Steps between C-alpha positions, in 0.01 A plus 500: 500500500282747312610649170336776297596487132432812293464540126368745244721807525632682195522817294169664412419823323320768697129431497550128456405205719686222676410214734730387778453154651623347824474125556503365855698182563490316832184654643139564411435863412141487631643478853689830465372791706610753238657483155661810357721654235776749577739687274837666535628758255871589479604716794162470669355295784285198437134600497169315522316494167193289569375237743202277563400327823383143549138617507546688174549861607724677245714807551734692274730802500348824373761513223371177343132506595281427197797371298634203697289201610612233744342156503546166668432169323443225755468228235836594344653574841625830368446874501528758226524872435333638190666825394312726259574849370864457594696820568879546483495574873371146560847374409628291791577151622172344612483250787215277612453449872289255697422551868424172674501633857637786709829310519532360150491648155675413173627694199541428133834552327387816320422572135597812304228713343613782273267756348638683197383845399 
């Protein structure tokens, strides 16, 4: 059974930085087709924030481009999301997601990020 364990959320002033981490337990992250971060703000749908494929192709939402950086650490069997220049509208619960195949993906438990103005 695969588990994704998130850490690193918190309260940050606008303009500040934060790093979210997601440890993979029960599988090797280098075998994942895609690793990604999503977020869900109150009253809104969950949205894709950033992703990176097995061969290293990154992608990110326009709203976070240039501020958020996704990375995958094969040695640590984990992934992370570096958040810079945080805005109040970035406030949400952030979830890591790992796609192993078309039929199987896993989610982290979610971590709260709050940007204060």
